[in-house]
N, C-alpha and C positions, 0 to 999 in steps of 0.2 A: 728505381726511380729516379728523374734526372735530378740537375740542382739547378738552381737559379743563378741570374750572374753573379751574383755576393759569393757564389761557391756554396750556399748553403740547399741543406734538404728541406724541401717544401714539405709543410705538415700533410698528412693525409687528409682528403675530402672525406666529412662524415656528413651521412645522409642523416637529416632530421626529417621529423614526419612532418607536411604539410598542414597545415593547418583549414579544415573545409571549408570552401567559399558560403555564405549563406545567400539565397536569391532574397530579393526585395522581399520584406513581411509587410511592408506597410498597408497593400490591399487587404490582405486579413486583419491586420490594426485595425482597419477603418471599418468594420464589422464587429469585431470580437474584443473584448477588453480581458478577460480574464482565462486562463490555460488551469485546467486541474487533469492531474497526472497519479493515476494509481502507480505502485511502485512493483510489486511482485509479478513479472509475465510482461511489465509494461516499460517505466523507465529505467530498471534493473538489466542488467545483462542475463546470460544462462549461469554465471557465478553469483548472481545476487548484490553485482559492481554496479556502480557509475562509471561508463567508459570514458575518456577525456573526450572523444566526437562529440558524446549525447551532453555532457557538461558544456560543450562549446554550443550546442546547439540551445540548450537552457538559457546560456548568458545571451544568446542571440534573441529570443524572445523577450526577455528581461531588459535588453538594451532597448527593443522596439517599442516598450513603453507597456508589456503585456505585465497584468498581473498574476505569478505563479504559485498556484497552491501545489502542495503533495496531499493526494488522498485516498489513505490507506486503510487496510485490516489490520494493520500494525497498530502497538503500541505507541505512547507518544516517546518513551524513552529509544524507542527501536526504529523510529524514525527521524528525530535528532540529527544523526552520523550524515545520513543523506541531505539533509537540510542544508546542513553546515556547507559541506562538500560542494553542493551545486552554488554556495553565497547568497540564499535566499535570507528575505526576512520578511516574509509574509507569514501567515495564521499557516498551521498545521491542523490538518483534518486526521484524526486519528482514530481507532478502534471502529471504523466503520461509521466514521461521523457524529460519535457520543462523546469524543476529546476535541473540541477546537479552541485553538487561541495561537497566541505569538509564544516562542519559546522562554521569552524571559518575562512574562506578563501571567497573571492568574488565568486560566483557560476562560473562553468567551461562554461556550459549552461545557457541561460537564455531566453525562446521564448516568444514572446508577441503576443497577436491577432493582426492581421493585422488594421491599421486605417482605411481602407476604408472599412473594413467589421462592423465598430461599429454602424454604425446607426441601421444596420439590428437587432445586437444584443438587440441594445435599442428598438426594436420594441419588439422581442420576452420577455425581460425583464418588459415592460410595461404590458405585461398580465399575469404575475406572481403572486402570493401570495405576494411575496417579492423575494428579491435575494441579493447576497453580491458579490460587485466585487474585485477580489483578485488584489492587487496592491503591489507587492514585498512583505514585510513582513506584510502586514493589508490584511483585509478582510474588507470590507466597505459596510455597509447597511442603506439605508433609513429606519428609523423608519414607520412600519407599523402596523394596528390596527389587528395581528394574536396571539393567544397565545403563539405557538409555533416558534415565531420569537429568542424570548429571550432565549431560550432554546438550540436554532442551536447557535444563538451566544456564547453561554458558549462552546458550542460543538467544534465549530471551531476555534483554536487557534489563537490568535492576530485579534480577529474580534472589532470592532469599530460599534457604532450605532450615526448615527446622525440625528437632524431634519431638514435637508434642502437638497436639491440637491446640491448646490452649496459645500457641504462639500465630495459631491463623486468623487472619480478620473474619470477622463474623457480619459485616455489615459495610455499606459504603462502597458496595463492589461494582466497577464498572465491566466486568466479564469473568468468565470462569472459564478455565482452558481444561477439557478432559482428556485423556490419552488411552484410546482402545487399541486393543490388536486386530479386529474386524470392523468391516463397516455394520453389518450385522449386530452386532454387539452396542455399537453406539447407539445406532435408532431404537433396539430390545428397550435399552436403558433410558430413553428419553419416550417410549409409548407410553410408558403408564401416568404422562401427567397430565392434569386435569386441564380440560379444555379450555376453561375460563383464564386458568393459569397459563395455560400454552399461546393464548392470545398476546399475553402481557411481553410475551419474550421472542428474541432472534436468537432462534437456533441454526447453526451451521456445521456440517460433517464433511469433512474432506481431508484425502490423503496426505500426509505428512511431507511425500515425495514430492509434490508440488514445488515444495523450498530445494533448492540445489543441497542444502548442506544435509538432508536428510535425503536424498535420491535413494540409499540403500538399504531404508527404512520401510516397512510395512505397515507402521504405525497409523492410525488414522486421530485425528483432532477433530474434537467436538468443542466449539464455542459457543455459550451462552451467556448473550446481555438484553439488555432493554431493546425491547422493537421500537422502531422510528422508522423515518424513511430512510436509514441506512446512511450512503455517502452524500446522497441530496441534501443533506444537513446543510453541505456546504454555501448553499443556494439562499438557505436563510440566512446565513452569515455573511454572503457579499451582499445582499441585498439592504439588510437591516446596518451593517457595519462600514461598508465600503461603498454602498450607493451603485451597486452594478448588478442588475438585472440576470435572472438566467438565459433570457435571451441572447444576450452579448456575453455568454460562456462557451468552450470548448472543453468537453470532458473524453480524455482517453484512458480505453481500459480493455480488461482483455478477461475478466473473470465475471461470474452471475453477482457477484457483491459488488460491480459495478454497474449492474444495470438501471439502479434507480436515479445515479448519477448522469449517465448516458441520455436516460430520457428526459430528464431535465435540463439538458444543456443545447443551446442555440445550434452548435456543430456537434456531433458523436462520432468519435473517432475509436474503431476497433483494430485491435493488434490481430497479424493475420495468425499469429497462435492462440488467439482467442476460443471461446466457448461458441460453438450454434447460435446462442441466444443471445452471443454479444454481438455476434456479426449481424443477425437478424434485426438487433436494433440502430446498427450505426448506420450513418451515412455515408460512410465511406470505411476502409479497409487498408490499413497503411501494413511495413514490413515487418517482420519476426524482431520480438526485442533482442533473441539472440544475435542478431545481424545489424545492430543498430538502427531497429525502424523508424524509433521516435526522430532521431538524428539524420538519418535519410529524406525524412519526410520534410522537415524545416529547411535543411540546407535545399530543397526545389523549392524554397519558398511556399512550404505547407499548401499545394494545392488541394482545392474541393472537390477533387475526382479521384476514385480509387477502383479497388478490386471489386467492390460490393455498390453498385449505385453511386451517385453524388446529391451532393449536397445542392 
């Protein structure tokens, strides 16, 4: 390495990552006021993280005047870390719309499983390998002899393992998460539920391997909570608390629990990795979450055309 005129060795040149340029977002802001983002498979990458590029894109939306809300099936506690990492001060829409509110305030919406349905839920729970009861900020599970239970407890923010049934909450439950070793076992456990009870509940089952932390497992997760409009409850909040009509919102998602949110939004955006049902409902489809699909779309100025049709 050469020397400068003063005889000193120059410091090595360090290549710093460039901050991606963001195309003007004003045309989009003229039509829409709020953006609703799903987390897993949408805003988060293949490792379940927010990349610096995505963080920069979200901040560009906020700086352009958008109200950005996280709308997720995760619990409130499981969402706060991402909310803080993005520097948001908006409400969180958690538990698929059953918990809505700002982190530092009492929830605007808090919907629990109807007490008449709980005996039926306990029947499903009794046939699971293990389960967690979601009671406000806690997830409580009775200790079982299953190697994955501690791992799931670590993954669930605010989880507590108890040794005796009297330590389990028996009411005021937002959700009961039951874990089975096969999809058929989960469906069988729910099949005996009376139709009038089942009609009051939202029951969803999917492979736990959808989450990066459990890609090596074969567990099936069955989640039971009160039936509602799902993530579309965010529109009720935005209209009532913020004066923002659904027609002025953008919703971005990838899985079928995002469908009610996509159906109600003025602009429905699906991820390339989304389900066929999401693609069919979306006005446009953008990139894959593992390739910073949201960031790439925002950097381009959030154009209103894509792989699947146009708005």
